[in-house]
N, C-alpha and C positions, 0 to 999 in steps of 0.2 A: 332188601327190606331192613329198615332201621330197627335196632333193638331198644326196648324201653329202658329208661334210667333205672326203674325198679328191678328189672332183670339183671342189669349189671351189678347193682348194689347187692342183690341177693347172692350172686356168685362171689363177690368180694367178701361178703359176710360169711359164706360157707368156707372160704379158704382161710380166713382170719377172723373168727367170731369176735365181735367187739366186746363181748363179756370177758375175753381173755386179757383185755388191756388193763394197765395199771389204773388205780383209782384217780390219780392226779392227771391222767392223760385226757385228751379230747379227740376221740376217734369217731369214724363213721362219716355219714354225709353231712358236711359242714355248710355247704352252699347249695341251695336248690332253687333255681330260678322259677318264677311264677309260670312262665311260658316254657315248660320243659320240652325240648325237642327230642326226637328219637336219636339214639346214640349210634354213630357210624365210626367215629374215631376217638381214641382215648390216648392222652399223653401221660406218661409216667415220669415222675421226677422225685428227687429227694426233698429239695427246697423249692417252694413256689415263690421265686423272686420276680421282679418286674421283667427282667430279660426272658425268663422262662415263660411268663404270661404272654409276652409279645410273640414268642415262638408259637404258643398255643393259638393265638389269634391268626398268625400267618398260615398255620396248618388247617385251621377251620375245625378244630376239635370241639366236641360238645361236653366232654368230661375230662377233668384233670385229676389223676390220682397222685396226690402229694404225700409222700411217706411222712414227713414232718407236718403236723397240723398247722396251717398258717394262722388259724384262729386258735390260740392256745390259752392265754390268760383272760380272754374275754375282751370285747370291744365296748367302750363307753360311748363312742360316737362314730359316725361314718362321714368323714370329710374327705378331702383330697390332700391332706397334709402329710400323711405318712405312706410309705410304699405299701404296707399291708392294707390300709384303708382304700387306697387306689385300686389294688388288685381285687379286693372284695366287691367294691362298687362296680367296677368294670365287668367283673364276672357276671354279676346280676344283670347289668345292662346288655351284655352280649349273650345272655342265656347259656352260660357255661357253668356246669355243676363242678363242685370240688369235693373230693372224698379223701380221707386220710386213714390209713390202717395202723401206722406207728407201732406202739408196743403190742397191739393185738397180733400183728404179723411177726413181731419178735418172738412172742410166746408160743405161737401156733406150731404144731407139728409141720415140718416141711417149710418153716419160715426162715427168717434171716439167721437166727442162731444155729439152726440145723445146717444151713448152707455154709456158715463159717466152720462148723465141725468138718464138713466134707472137704473144705479147703485144706485143713490140717492132715486129713487122711482118714481112712475107714476105721471104724471102731464102734464102741458102745457108748451111748450118751444118755443123759437124763437131765432134767431141769435142775438148776441150782435152787431155785425157789418155785415150787409147783403152784400152778393156778388153783385157787380155791373156788369151788362152785357148790351151790346149794340147789338141788332140784326143787322147784316150787311145790311139787307133789310130796316132798319129804321135808317141808319147812318145820313141821311140828311133830311131836310125839304125844299121842293120847294114851293115857294109862288109866285103867279102871280095875275094880276088884268085884268079882261076881261069884255066886255059888256055882260049883263045877257043872251042875246039870243044865245051867242056863247059858254057859259060855258060848256054845256053838251058835245058838240063835242070835246072841249079841254080836258075835263076829260077822255073821251074815248081814245083820242090819246096818252095822257100821260100814261094811264094805259097799253096800248098796248106796249109802249116803256119800261115798267118796273117799273113805279112809282106806289105808292099806294098799295104795297103788305104788309099786316100785317097778319102773320100766314097763315091760309088757306083762307084768304079773299083777293080779288083783286079789283083794281080800287077804293080803299078807299080814300075818299076826304072829306074835310070840306069846306063849302062856306059860306061867310058872306057878306051881302050887304053893299054898300057904294057908294060914289061919287068920280069919278076920274076927274081931271081937267088938261088941258094942253093947250099950245098955239103953234101951228106949226110955225116954222121959215122959212126963205127963203130956197128954195131947198127941202122942205119937201113935201111928197105926202100923206097927211093924209087920213085915211079911213073914219074918221068922222071929220067935221069941215073944216075951211078954214085957209089959211096962214095968220098969224097976228091976228087971232081972238081967244080969250080964249073960250075953249069948256068945258062944264061940262057934264059928262056922268054917267048914272046909271050903276055901275059895280058890279061884284062879286069878292071878294078876295078868291081865290082857293088855298088850301093847300093840299099837298100830300107828304108822305114820299118817300124816294128814296135811293137806294143803291149807293155807290160811283161808282161801276162798271157800273151802268146804266146811270150815269149823262150825259155823252156825247150824248147818244141816246135820252134821255128824253129832254134835252135842245134843240136838233134839232127838235124833235117832237113839242115842244112848239112853236118854231119859225114858223114851217110850219102850225100849226093849229090856231095860233093867228091871228086875222084880222088886228091888228095894224102894221104899218110899223116898229115902234120901240116898242116892247112889254116890259113892266116893269116886271121884275122878280128878285127874290132874292133866295139865298140858305143859309140855316143855318145848322151848325153842331149840332147834338143832343148829349146830355150827356147820359152816361150809366145809367140804371135804376136798382134799387135793386130787387133781387129775394127773395121772402118771406121765403122760406124754407132753403136756403143755406147761409152760411156765417161763420165768425169766432166766436168761443165761443157760449155759449147759456145762455139765461136767462130762468131759469126753475122754474116755480111755482108748488110746490108740491100739488097734489090733496088732500092729507091729511097731515097737519102739523106734524112735527116730532121733537123730542128733538135733541140736538147736540149729545148726547150719542148714540141715535138710528142711526143717520146718520153716525157717526164714525164707528159703527159696520157694517153698510151696505157697507161702502167704503172698510173696511178691507176684508170682504167676497168677494165683487165684484171684487176687484183688486188682491185678493189672497195674502194679506200682513199681516204680524204679527204686524208690527209697522208702524204708520204714525205720522206726526207732526201736532199738533192742537194748535191753538191760540184761546182761548175762551173768549168771552165778559163776563162781569159780569152777565148780564141777562141770557145768555145761560148756564153759570155755575149753575145758580139757577133753570134751567129747563124750561125756556121760550121756547115755540115751535117755530120752524122755518118754514116759507113757501116760502120765496123768496130766490132763490139761483142763483149764477153765476158760470158757469163751463167753463174751458178752458184746453184742453190737452196741456201737455208740460209746457211752461212758460206763465202764464196768466197775469202777473203783468201789462205790458204796455196796454193790452186790458182792464183790470179792471179799469185803470185810467180814462177811458171814462165814467164810471158809477157813478151816484150819491151815496152819503153815505146812510147808512141804514135809518137814521132819515128823509131823504128826498125822500123816496120811492125806494131807491137802495136795493141791495141784502143784506139779513141778514147773508148769508153764502157765502164765496168764496172758490171754490174747484178747485185746479189746482196742477201742479207738483212742481213749484217753484215760489217764489216771493222775491223781495228785502226786507231785514230786516226792513227798515224804512217804507216801504209800508204796511207791516203786522202790525206794531205798529199803523200806522195811521188808518187803518181799524178797528182794535180792539178798539181804542179810540173812534171811531165814532159809536160803538155799534154792529159791525159785528164780526163774527167768521171766522177763516181761517183754511182750511184743506190743507196740503201740503203732497204729497206722493213721491216726487222726480220726475224728469222730465219724464223718460221713463216708470216709473210705471203707469202713467196715459195713456199710449199708448199701452203697450205690451199686455195687456189683450184683446185688440180688435182684435188682429191677427187671433184667431180662427174664429171670426165672419166674418172677411174679407175673409178668406179661404173658409168658408162655402158659402158665397155669390158667390164666383167664382165657387165653386163646383156645385151650383144650376144651373149655366149656362153651365158649361163644366164638366159633371159628369165623363168623361173618364180620367180626369187628376188625378194624385196622388199628393196631396197637403200636405206639411209637414211644421210644425212649428219648427223653430230652437230650439235645445236643448242647444246650445252653447251661444246663445244670452242672455244677462242679464244686469241689471242696473250696471254701473261701480262702484257705491257706495254701500258698505255693512255697516249695523249697527252691530258693534262688542262690 
């Protein structure tokens, strides 16, 4: 029995949530034919070139998972003039869907960067740049001030309207004591005090998170539950917060220090490469062991710029696909070594792992790794 496209997309989204992707990226379901067939075969590739698409046609797959999004900067027209346009139009005509995980699977726990850490050796790792997320239920902070004896009733009313939801907890609030003061003017009908007289009241500052979609109901509940004619209340927008386990790149502390020669050997074996490029510091040429490493799939130069140099607690080894020439020189001069494997060589070896993770969830699918996909650069 075929699996629906929606089911496969759901699994891919669970493994690498699209919200983890970089803002500039284009991830998720990029091509969805009008006549969507059930999915029996999926082809995994790094780049969706015309030879890879021809392979997909010969296999009869219904879905292509292309790590790099074939539609990236947007299409202004769909003709047959460029390879990309031909692939997209033919995918639609052949009812083949296209999905891209790209930086979402880079950032996700168990994704490409964690795999690269495993290649170097066991140890402790954390993202270089953590994913920032904002729970929709905690997008806003509502703050109000109320006489102490009315605070509990207010918290309950706001909770029923949707405020104070944090995960599986409801009516969450924080209260702190203080004094409120006010002077009612002409025409006021104060709950406490008299017109023209300054009043000082023992009050609680009550704070509760709130979803934007609940704000109208919550604000109305506040007005109804608050005893004052004119309640004082404020709303603050909250900033996204980092997720510990997801994010771009990895700082990887090896459990057992290793020499540069040992790490080079591990990278060659782990990535299935005969040759890689290495820029070695003088200390590492002499056999000084390495513990602190930085890893980034693809091009890690701009991400590594955010890290201190080796002598100031930064990584002793930088491991990525490509970096700018002068960035490599600067890192080596500061005492670090650099391993470069070319862009897609730091990504392609993860495809079997991604396919296996999908197979674990959907064992009925036939999952194929492209044989036509390869790094565009050869060492000759």
